[in-house]
GUDOGU-80488 format. One line per field, with one value per residue (C-alpha): residue number from 1; residue in one letter; x, z, y. Coordinates in nm, 2 decimals, m for minus. Each point is the difference from the previous one (the first is absolute). Layout:
pos	c(NUM; ...)
code	c(a; ...)
px	c(X; ...)
pz	c(Z; ...)
py	c(Y; ...)
***
This chain:
pos	c(1; 2; 3; 4; 5; 6; 7; 8; 9; 10; 11; 12; 13; 14; 15; 16; 17; 18; 19; 20; 21; 22; 23; 24; 25; 26; 27; 28; 29; 30; 31; 32; 33; 34; 35; 36; 37; 38; 39; 40; 41; 42; 43; 44; 45; 46; 47; 48; 49; 50; 51; 52; 53; 54; 55; 56; 57; 58; 59; 60; 61; 62; 63; 64; 65; 66; 67; 68; 69; 70; 71; 72; 73; 74; 75; 76; 77; 78; 79; 80; 81; 82; 83; 84; 85; 86; 87; 88; 89; 90; 91; 92; 93; 94; 95; 96; 97; 98; 99; 100; 101; 102; 103; 104; 105; 106; 107; 108; 109; 110; 111; 112; 113; 114; 115; 116; 117; 118; 119; 120; 121; 122; 123; 124; 125; 126; 127; 128; 129; 130; 131; 132; 133; 134; 135; 136; 137; 138; 139; 140; 141; 142; 143; 144; 145; 146; 147; 148; 149; 150; 151; 152; 153; 154; 155; 156; 157; 158; 159; 160; 161; 162; 163; 164; 165; 166; 167; 168; 169; 170; 171; 172; 173; 174; 175; 176; 177; 178; 179; 180; 181; 182; 183; 184; 185; 186; 187; 188; 189; 190; 191; 192; 193; 194; 195; 196; 197; 198; 199; 200; 201; 202; 203; 204; 205; 206; 207; 208; 209; 210; 211; 212; 213; 214; 215; 216; 217; 218; 219; 220; 221; 222; 223; 224; 225; 226; 227; 228; 229; 230; 231; 232; 233; 234; 235; 236; 237; 238; 239; 240; 241; 242; 243; 244; 245; 246; 247; 248; 249; 250; 251; 252; 253; 254; 255; 256; 257; 258; 259; 260; 261; 262; 263; 264; 265; 266; 267; 268; 269; 270; 271; 272; 273; 274; 275; 276; 277; 278; 279; 280; 281; 282; 283; 284; 285; 286; 287; 288; 289; 290; 291; 292; 293; 294; 295; 296; 297; 298; 299; 300; 301; 302; 303; 304; 305; 306; 307; 308; 309; 310; 311; 312; 313; 314; 315; 316; 317; 318; 319; 320; 321; 322; 323; 324; 325; 326; 327; 328; 329; 330; 331; 332; 333; 334; 335; 336; 337; 338; 339; 340; 341; 342; 343; 344; 345; 346; 347; 348; 349; 350; 351; 352; 353; 354; 355; 356; 357; 358; 359; 360; 361; 362; 363; 364; 365; 366; 367; 368; 369; 370; 371; 372; 373; 374; 375; 376; 377; 378; 379; 380; 381; 382; 383; 384; 385; 386; 387; 388; 389; 390; 391; 392; 393; 394; 395; 396; 397; 398; 399; 400; 401; 402; 403; 404; 405; 406; 407; 408; 409; 410; 411; 412; 413; 414; 415; 416; 417; 418; 419; 420; 421; 422; 423; 424; 425; 426; 427; 428; 429; 430; 431; 432; 433; 434; 435; 436; 437; 438; 439; 440; 441; 442; 443; 444; 445; 446; 447; 448; 449; 450; 451; 452; 453; 454; 455; 456; 457; 458; 459; 460; 461; 462; 463; 464; 465; 466; 467; 468; 469; 470; 471; 472; 473; 474; 475; 476; 477; 478; 479; 480; 481; 482; 483; 484; 485; 486; 487; 488; 489; 490; 491; 492; 493; 494; 495; 496; 497; 498; 499; 500; 501; 502; 503; 504; 505; 506; 507; 508; 509; 510; 511; 512; 513; 514; 515; 516; 517; 518; 519)
code	c(g; n; t; l; l; c; a; n; r; k; d; l; i; n; p; v; f; r; g; l; p; p; s; f; r; a; e; s; h; v; s; r; g; e; p; p; p; c; v; l; e; k; l; c; e; l; h; d; g; l; v; v; e; a; k; g; i; k; q; h; y; f; k; p; f; v; q; k; l; f; q; k; q; i; l; k; g; n; e; d; l; l; t; e; m; l; d; p; q; n; f; v; d; n; n; k; a; l; n; r; e; y; e; e; y; v; l; t; v; g; d; f; d; e; r; v; f; l; g; a; d; a; d; e; e; i; g; t; p; r; k; i; v; q; e; r; t; a; s; q; t; v; a; q; n; q; l; q; q; h; v; e; k; s; s; s; l; a; p; s; t; p; l; t; g; r; v; y; l; k; e; k; d; l; l; v; t; p; v; s; l; a; t; q; s; v; s; r; l; q; s; m; v; a; g; l; r; t; s; p; s; e; n; l; v; q; i; f; k; s; c; s; r; d; p; t; e; s; l; l; a; q; v; k; t; l; g; q; t; f; k; e; h; y; t; n; d; s; e; d; t; p; g; s; h; i; d; f; a; e; n; r; l; k; l; a; q; i; l; y; y; k; v; l; e; n; v; l; v; q; e; t; k; r; l; q; g; r; d; m; s; v; l; l; e; q; d; i; f; h; c; s; m; m; a; c; c; l; e; v; v; l; f; s; y; s; s; q; r; t; f; p; w; i; i; n; i; f; k; l; a; p; f; y; f; f; k; v; i; e; v; f; i; r; s; e; e; g; l; s; r; d; m; v; k; h; l; n; s; i; e; e; q; v; l; e; s; r; a; w; m; s; d; s; a; l; w; s; a; l; e; a; a; g; n; k; v; p; t; v; e; e; v; n; f; s; s; c; l; d; s; g; s; g; s; t; n; g; p; s; h; l; p; l; v; a; q; s; p; i; i; h; p; r; i; r; e; f; r; s; g; l; g; s; a; r; k; e; v; p; p; s; p; l; s; v; h; d; r; y; s; s; p; a; a; g; s; a; k; r; r; l; f; g; d; d; a; p; g; p; s; v; s; l; n; t; r; m; s; p; l; p; s; p; a; k; r; l; t; f; g; s; s; s; t; l; k; s; g; g; q; g; a; p; t; t; i; l; s; i; p; l; q; g; v; s; s; d; r; t; i; t; l; i; p; v; q; p; c)
px	c(6.56; 0.21; 0.11; m0.34; m0.07; 0.35; m0.04; 0.28; m0.06; 0.04; 0.35; m0.06; m0.23; 0.04; m0.26; 0.03; m0.07; m0.29; m0.15; m0.08; m0.40; m0.10; m0.14; 0.36; 0.13; 0.36; m0.16; m0.32; m0.02; m0.08; m0.15; 0.28; m0.28; m0.04; 0.22; 0.23; m0.11; 0.18; 0.14; 0.10; m0.28; 0.11; 0.33; m0.05; m0.22; 0.27; 0.30; m0.21; 0.00; m0.26; m0.19; m0.13; 0.36; 0.12; m0.26; 0.05; 0.39; m0.09; m0.25; 0.19; 0.36; 0.05; m0.25; 0.11; 0.37; m0.10; m0.18; 0.30; 0.19; m0.24; m0.02; 0.39; m0.02; 0.20; m0.26; m0.20; m0.36; m0.35; 0.02; m0.35; m0.03; 0.35; 0.06; 0.15; 0.33; 0.11; m0.13; 0.28; 0.00; 0.07; 0.16; 0.36; m0.01; m0.14; 0.26; 0.27; m0.15; m0.07; 0.36; 0.13; m0.18; 0.08; 0.37; m0.03; m0.16; 0.25; 0.30; m0.15; m0.14; 0.27; m0.25; 0.03; m0.04; m0.28; 0.03; 0.25; m0.28; m0.14; 0.29; m0.03; 0.29; m0.12; m0.04; 0.34; 0.20; m0.19; 0.01; 0.23; 0.11; m0.18; 0.20; 0.00; m0.28; 0.14; m0.21; m0.02; 0.10; m0.26; 0.12; m0.05; m0.34; m0.08; 0.15; m0.22; m0.29; 0.02; 0.09; m0.33; m0.21; 0.14; m0.05; m0.35; m0.08; 0.18; m0.04; 0.32; 0.35; 0.05; m0.03; m0.33; 0.07; m0.24; 0.11; m0.05; m0.36; 0.00; m0.22; m0.28; 0.00; m0.20; 0.18; 0.17; m0.13; 0.23; 0.12; m0.08; 0.14; 0.00; m0.30; m0.21; 0.07; m0.11; m0.29; m0.08; 0.01; m0.22; m0.25; m0.01; m0.06; m0.28; m0.16; 0.01; m0.21; m0.22; m0.36; 0.07; m0.04; 0.16; m0.22; m0.12; m0.22; m0.36; 0.14; 0.29; m0.26; m0.19; 0.29; 0.06; m0.38; 0.04; 0.28; m0.11; 0.15; m0.03; 0.33; m0.10; 0.00; 0.37; 0.13; m0.10; 0.15; 0.31; 0.03; m0.08; 0.30; 0.23; m0.07; 0.07; 0.33; 0.07; m0.10; 0.21; 0.33; m0.05; m0.04; 0.29; 0.37; 0.22; 0.37; 0.00; m0.30; m0.20; m0.35; m0.26; m0.30; m0.33; m0.19; 0.27; m0.04; m0.39; 0.05; 0.22; m0.21; m0.35; 0.17; 0.13; m0.31; m0.20; 0.26; m0.02; m0.38; 0.01; 0.27; m0.15; m0.31; 0.18; 0.17; m0.31; m0.18; 0.27; 0.04; m0.38; 0.02; 0.30; m0.09; m0.37; m0.18; 0.23; m0.07; 0.23; m0.03; 0.33; 0.18; m0.17; 0.07; 0.40; 0.13; 0.33; m0.17; m0.16; 0.28; 0.22; m0.24; m0.04; 0.40; 0.00; m0.24; 0.19; 0.31; m0.14; m0.13; 0.34; 0.17; m0.23; 0.08; 0.37; m0.01; 0.34; m0.16; 0.11; m0.04; 0.04; m0.15; m0.34; 0.03; 0.21; m0.27; m0.25; 0.25; m0.08; 0.23; 0.19; m0.12; m0.38; 0.02; 0.16; m0.31; m0.23; 0.20; m0.10; m0.34; m0.02; 0.16; m0.23; m0.32; 0.09; 0.03; 0.05; 0.36; 0.25; 0.32; 0.19; m0.22; 0.05; 0.36; m0.01; m0.18; 0.23; 0.32; m0.17; m0.07; 0.35; 0.12; m0.19; 0.09; 0.38; 0.05; m0.29; m0.19; 0.32; 0.07; 0.02; m0.35; m0.18; m0.34; 0.10; 0.15; m0.34; m0.16; 0.22; 0.00; m0.40; 0.05; 0.22; 0.32; m0.11; 0.09; m0.27; 0.12; 0.05; m0.29; m0.25; 0.12; 0.07; m0.21; m0.06; 0.11; 0.34; 0.08; 0.16; m0.03; 0.33; m0.12; m0.03; m0.33; m0.36; m0.15; m0.03; 0.15; 0.35; 0.14; 0.29; m0.03; m0.15; 0.27; m0.08; 0.06; 0.29; m0.04; m0.28; m0.21; m0.15; m0.40; m0.03; 0.23; m0.23; m0.31; 0.14; 0.09; 0.01; m0.29; m0.19; m0.33; m0.09; 0.33; m0.14; m0.25; 0.28; 0.17; m0.09; m0.14; 0.26; 0.06; m0.11; m0.33; m0.01; m0.20; 0.29; 0.27; m0.15; m0.12; 0.19; 0.19; m0.19; 0.16; 0.21; m0.02; 0.38; 0.02; 0.29; m0.10; 0.30; m0.16; m0.21; m0.35; m0.19; 0.12; m0.13; m0.22; 0.01; 0.25; 0.27; m0.11; 0.14; m0.23; 0.16; m0.17; 0.19; m0.02; 0.23; 0.35; 0.13; 0.29; 0.32; 0.17; m0.33; 0.01; m0.11; m0.11; m0.07; m0.24; m0.18; m0.28; 0.16; m0.03; 0.28; m0.07; 0.16; m0.08; 0.11; m0.17; m0.19; 0.08; m0.24; m0.01; 0.07; m0.10; 0.14; m0.13; 0.24; 0.05; 0.24; 0.11; 0.15; m0.10; m0.21; 0.11; m0.12; 0.36; 0.05; 0.29; 0.08; 0.14; 0.16; 0.07; 0.31; 0.02; 0.27; 0.28)
pz	c(m10.62; m0.02; m0.36; m0.12; 0.10; m0.16; m0.32; m0.18; 0.14; m0.30; 0.03; 0.38; m0.04; m0.10; m0.23; 0.06; 0.35; 0.10; 0.25; m0.26; m0.06; m0.33; m0.11; 0.06; m0.29; 0.00; m0.11; 0.25; 0.29; 0.36; 0.19; 0.27; 0.22; 0.08; 0.22; m0.17; m0.08; 0.21; m0.15; 0.33; m0.02; m0.35; 0.10; 0.29; m0.23; m0.21; 0.25; 0.27; 0.22; 0.27; m0.10; 0.35; 0.13; m0.31; 0.03; 0.40; m0.06; m0.31; 0.24; 0.36; m0.13; m0.36; 0.00; 0.34; m0.13; m0.35; 0.19; 0.23; m0.32; m0.11; 0.33; 0.00; m0.36; m0.15; m0.22; m0.25; m0.13; 0.13; 0.38; 0.06; m0.30; 0.02; m0.37; m0.26; 0.13; m0.34; m0.21; m0.21; 0.20; 0.32; m0.10; m0.02; 0.34; 0.15; m0.11; 0.11; 0.35; 0.03; m0.07; 0.21; 0.28; m0.04; m0.02; 0.32; 0.17; m0.11; 0.10; 0.34; 0.09; m0.18; m0.17; m0.34; m0.31; m0.19; m0.31; m0.13; m0.10; m0.23; m0.21; m0.36; 0.03; 0.34; m0.13; m0.10; 0.25; 0.30; 0.13; m0.07; m0.35; m0.19; m0.09; m0.37; m0.07; m0.12; m0.18; 0.24; m0.11; m0.03; 0.29; 0.22; m0.16; 0.11; 0.37; 0.00; m0.06; 0.24; 0.28; m0.12; 0.04; 0.34; 0.14; m0.16; 0.18; 0.35; 0.00; 0.20; m0.07; 0.36; 0.10; 0.17; 0.37; 0.25; 0.23; m0.23; m0.05; m0.35; m0.15; 0.22; m0.10; m0.30; m0.32; m0.07; m0.30; m0.29; m0.10; 0.31; 0.03; 0.31; m0.15; m0.09; 0.34; 0.18; m0.22; 0.07; 0.37; 0.00; m0.24; 0.21; 0.32; m0.16; m0.12; 0.34; 0.13; m0.31; 0.11; 0.36; 0.22; 0.30; 0.26; 0.12; m0.24; 0.10; 0.10; 0.21; 0.17; 0.08; 0.14; 0.22; 0.13; 0.09; 0.24; 0.37; m0.01; m0.34; m0.06; m0.29; 0.13; 0.17; m0.33; m0.21; 0.26; 0.01; m0.40; m0.01; 0.26; m0.22; m0.32; 0.16; 0.15; m0.36; m0.19; 0.25; m0.05; m0.37; m0.06; 0.23; m0.08; 0.15; 0.03; m0.32; m0.21; m0.07; 0.07; m0.25; m0.10; 0.18; m0.30; m0.02; 0.38; m0.02; m0.30; 0.16; 0.31; m0.19; m0.16; 0.35; 0.14; m0.24; 0.03; 0.37; 0.02; m0.29; 0.19; 0.35; m0.14; m0.15; 0.33; 0.20; m0.24; 0.01; 0.39; 0.02; m0.18; 0.17; 0.35; m0.02; 0.01; 0.32; 0.09; m0.16; 0.24; 0.17; m0.33; m0.13; 0.32; m0.04; m0.11; m0.09; m0.26; m0.19; 0.02; m0.13; m0.28; m0.10; 0.00; m0.22; m0.27; m0.04; m0.02; m0.29; m0.14; 0.02; m0.13; m0.29; m0.10; 0.07; 0.27; 0.16; 0.33; 0.05; 0.30; 0.28; m0.07; 0.06; 0.33; 0.14; m0.10; 0.20; 0.29; m0.07; 0.11; m0.28; 0.21; m0.04; m0.37; m0.05; 0.15; m0.29; m0.29; m0.02; 0.07; m0.28; m0.26; 0.07; m0.02; m0.31; m0.32; m0.22; 0.10; m0.29; m0.01; 0.12; 0.27; 0.17; m0.02; 0.15; 0.30; 0.02; 0.02; 0.27; 0.18; m0.03; 0.10; 0.34; 0.05; m0.04; 0.21; 0.07; 0.23; 0.22; 0.08; 0.38; m0.06; m0.17; 0.11; m0.04; 0.33; 0.16; m0.16; 0.13; 0.35; m0.03; m0.11; 0.27; m0.19; m0.19; m0.34; m0.21; m0.11; m0.40; m0.01; 0.12; m0.26; m0.30; m0.23; 0.05; m0.38; 0.09; 0.28; 0.00; 0.28; m0.09; m0.05; m0.38; 0.01; 0.01; 0.17; 0.37; 0.22; 0.12; 0.31; m0.14; 0.04; m0.31; m0.20; m0.32; m0.31; m0.23; m0.18; 0.15; m0.26; 0.13; 0.01; m0.20; m0.29; m0.03; m0.03; m0.30; m0.23; m0.39; m0.21; 0.29; 0.05; 0.30; 0.17; 0.31; 0.05; 0.02; 0.26; 0.36; 0.22; 0.23; 0.34; 0.16; m0.05; m0.02; 0.31; 0.20; m0.15; 0.16; 0.34; 0.31; 0.01; 0.13; 0.29; m0.08; m0.36; m0.02; 0.19; m0.12; m0.17; 0.02; m0.14; m0.29; 0.00; 0.26; 0.05; m0.22; 0.24; 0.32; m0.13; 0.02; 0.24; 0.36; 0.24; 0.35; 0.29; 0.30; 0.27; 0.32; m0.09; m0.08; 0.19; m0.13; m0.24; m0.18; m0.39; m0.25; m0.35; m0.29; m0.26; m0.34; 0.22; 0.13; 0.32; 0.28; 0.26; 0.34; 0.18; 0.28; 0.23; 0.26; m0.11; m0.15; m0.36; m0.18; m0.38; m0.19; m0.33; m0.21; m0.40; m0.16; m0.37; m0.21; 0.21; m0.23; 0.09; 0.31; 0.14; 0.34; 0.15; 0.37; 0.23; 0.34; 0.23; 0.14; 0.36; 0.14; 0.20)
py	c(4.12; 0.32; m0.11; m0.01; 0.36; 0.10; 0.21; m0.18; m0.33; m0.23; m0.11; m0.03; m0.28; m0.37; m0.07; m0.39; 0.04; m0.23; 0.23; 0.27; 0.01; m0.13; 0.35; 0.17; 0.20; 0.20; 0.34; m0.04; 0.27; m0.04; 0.30; 0.14; 0.05; m0.36; m0.20; m0.22; m0.37; m0.26; m0.31; m0.17; m0.26; m0.09; m0.04; m0.22; m0.20; m0.06; m0.06; m0.18; 0.31; 0.08; 0.29; 0.10; m0.02; 0.21; 0.27; 0.04; 0.07; 0.24; 0.18; 0.00; 0.02; 0.10; 0.30; 0.15; 0.00; 0.17; 0.24; 0.08; 0.06; 0.23; 0.20; 0.03; 0.14; m0.28; m0.11; 0.24; m0.10; m0.02; m0.06; m0.09; m0.26; m0.10; 0.06; 0.18; m0.11; m0.17; 0.31; 0.17; 0.32; m0.19; m0.33; 0.13; 0.19; m0.26; m0.25; 0.19; 0.09; m0.36; m0.10; 0.29; m0.13; m0.38; 0.09; 0.21; m0.30; m0.27; 0.23; 0.07; m0.34; m0.20; m0.24; m0.19; 0.24; m0.22; 0.23; m0.22; m0.23; 0.23; 0.07; m0.10; m0.30; m0.10; m0.34; m0.06; 0.22; m0.13; m0.37; m0.31; m0.04; m0.28; m0.30; m0.11; m0.23; m0.34; m0.27; m0.31; m0.36; m0.27; m0.15; 0.32; 0.03; m0.34; 0.06; 0.34; m0.18; m0.28; 0.26; 0.19; m0.33; m0.07; 0.34; m0.01; m0.33; 0.05; 0.38; 0.06; m0.10; m0.07; m0.39; m0.09; m0.11; m0.12; 0.32; 0.32; m0.08; 0.17; m0.26; 0.10; 0.36; 0.15; 0.05; 0.30; 0.20; 0.05; 0.33; 0.17; 0.37; 0.21; 0.21; m0.30; m0.18; 0.32; 0.02; m0.36; 0.01; 0.31; m0.15; m0.35; 0.21; 0.21; m0.34; m0.12; 0.29; 0.04; 0.06; 0.00; 0.32; 0.14; m0.12; m0.32; m0.21; m0.14; m0.35; 0.13; 0.25; m0.32; m0.16; 0.29; 0.02; m0.41; 0.07; 0.03; 0.36; 0.20; 0.10; 0.23; 0.35; m0.07; m0.18; 0.30; 0.27; m0.19; m0.03; 0.38; 0.07; m0.24; 0.19; 0.35; m0.12; m0.16; 0.33; 0.25; m0.22; m0.06; 0.37; 0.13; m0.02; m0.25; m0.05; m0.25; 0.10; 0.34; 0.04; m0.07; 0.16; m0.05; m0.15; m0.28; m0.08; 0.00; m0.24; m0.24; 0.02; m0.08; m0.34; m0.10; 0.05; m0.18; m0.27; m0.01; m0.07; m0.26; m0.20; 0.05; m0.16; m0.30; m0.03; m0.01; m0.22; m0.27; 0.03; m0.03; m0.31; m0.15; 0.08; m0.13; 0.33; 0.11; 0.38; 0.23; 0.27; m0.09; 0.04; 0.33; 0.17; m0.07; 0.36; m0.15; m0.23; 0.27; 0.22; m0.28; m0.07; 0.34; 0.05; m0.31; 0.14; 0.34; m0.21; m0.19; 0.32; 0.19; m0.30; 0.01; 0.38; m0.07; 0.26; 0.11; m0.04; m0.37; m0.22; 0.07; 0.33; m0.09; m0.16; 0.26; 0.27; m0.21; m0.09; m0.36; m0.27; m0.22; m0.29; 0.08; 0.07; m0.33; m0.17; 0.15; m0.08; m0.37; 0.07; 0.27; m0.21; m0.29; 0.24; 0.16; m0.20; 0.29; 0.08; 0.00; m0.20; 0.32; 0.08; m0.35; 0.03; 0.36; m0.11; m0.30; 0.22; 0.20; m0.32; m0.08; 0.33; m0.06; m0.36; 0.11; 0.29; 0.23; m0.25; m0.03; 0.36; 0.09; 0.18; m0.25; m0.12; m0.37; 0.00; 0.13; m0.27; m0.26; 0.12; m0.03; m0.34; m0.11; 0.01; m0.31; m0.05; m0.19; m0.33; m0.06; m0.23; 0.29; 0.25; m0.22; m0.20; m0.38; m0.05; 0.17; m0.23; m0.35; m0.26; m0.11; m0.36; 0.03; m0.17; 0.15; m0.31; 0.08; 0.25; 0.03; 0.04; 0.19; 0.40; 0.17; 0.17; 0.25; m0.16; 0.14; 0.19; 0.19; 0.15; 0.35; m0.02; 0.33; m0.13; m0.28; 0.25; 0.16; m0.30; 0.12; m0.15; m0.13; 0.17; m0.21; 0.02; 0.17; m0.28; m0.25; 0.16; m0.04; 0.26; 0.18; m0.18; 0.35; 0.17; 0.38; m0.02; m0.21; 0.25; 0.29; m0.18; m0.04; m0.33; m0.29; m0.19; m0.29; 0.10; m0.04; m0.36; m0.22; m0.32; m0.24; m0.31; 0.21; m0.11; m0.19; m0.34; m0.27; m0.23; m0.22; m0.23; 0.26; 0.22; 0.04; m0.13; m0.07; m0.19; 0.02; m0.23; m0.07; m0.04; m0.35; m0.16; 0.00; m0.26; m0.07; m0.14; 0.25; m0.12; 0.22; m0.13; 0.10; 0.08; 0.34; m0.13; 0.03; m0.27; m0.04; m0.33; m0.22; m0.27; 0.20; 0.32; 0.28; 0.04; 0.34; 0.06; 0.27; 0.10; 0.16; 0.06; m0.24; 0.04; m0.27; m0.28; m0.25; m0.35; m0.20; m0.03; 0.15; 0.18; m0.08; 0.30; m0.10; 0.30; m0.01; 0.06; 0.23; m0.14)
***
């Protein structure tokens, strides 16, 4: 923009730049009273950038810095419009002043002098020397082609094993750069919330009104309080990261609020269908649930923007225990189908952090939850999918009396949801063993009861039925038969019949047991 306003700008403008207007002519003139034109939008279009983010950085960071240079009388030009800095009468002085200021900064702070990249021979003097390119032989060409075909087919050089779960994730995009990756994450996030607003939808409002106690007022108040807490900490400096501008904080919060109401509506719709219209008032009155859900939405937004405020920053500002945040991760992933591959992996890594260390700290809420449950740990059958359990018999025909054990390897339920190329992968995954209502309710009595023999016993033929009568006299003959009956008989003696389960006895032969009398 400053170049267009410069009197001798012909040699400063690239005539083949695609951002120039069609009517541009090198000898044309632009009035100095007008603000300089901005090419950020065109640059973002050419290089897959975000116009809103670029203009925000220009307005809140670059312009205040240039104005500060004018106030210190380092730069010369039009301070109001920030122009005339490249004019011939000012260019030499501005160039010397900026170099002098930058040299003082490098010597004081001890930072790297980045002007070395502006030298004429920077391409030759900087970097690793290039090797002499040699023509490949025919065998090398064939091997290269075979390797390329293998990579394109398998999408990875690592072997496919049952434990990695790599085959169930979506394919990575080829030729991904850090800039394009960040742009794709933000674009995916914006597509998830496109057309939505930062307030409950009409369907969500109807769900609130259908509850026995309308939670709308308290919910909106809590969301507002959480938003104020987030903006306060996001704009203030911390030990690791400097504070950001309020506009960036409001933008992040706006996206998180839209995502929060969207996911909350999906959760309530799924829970209503699953629990056959049970009242959702108990769940919606749980402050921990709303705080955890809002924190999860903000974590996804911050991750999409590659923020330096990484986990556990978000739960620290809300004073939320990692144990409660862990409980909402699976609910969030199951309720939002628009999450990208990297978002799911990021939430999965947080889940692993909590399981590995954060949930077992001395001040963790897990210990209080275990104490409230009577120090009873749930069994594997109660928290796992039936498809991941094996009865030990290797057969699916009929139940087994062996304890249920988990198959190896265990496939994580969330890995099954995100199979690449399968649009209906979610529908194939069985529902979670626990509903959201159960996750945030008090533990039911006897919910952690041990089941030593798996499911219920198969039938009366193998059930343990005891009918006791007066004790028989000693030295009686005991006979075992295929009828699974223990008979004790004798002349003139009462008879006792004890039915017990017998396995492996399929013939009519009997076994006679003679009790041994003590001497």
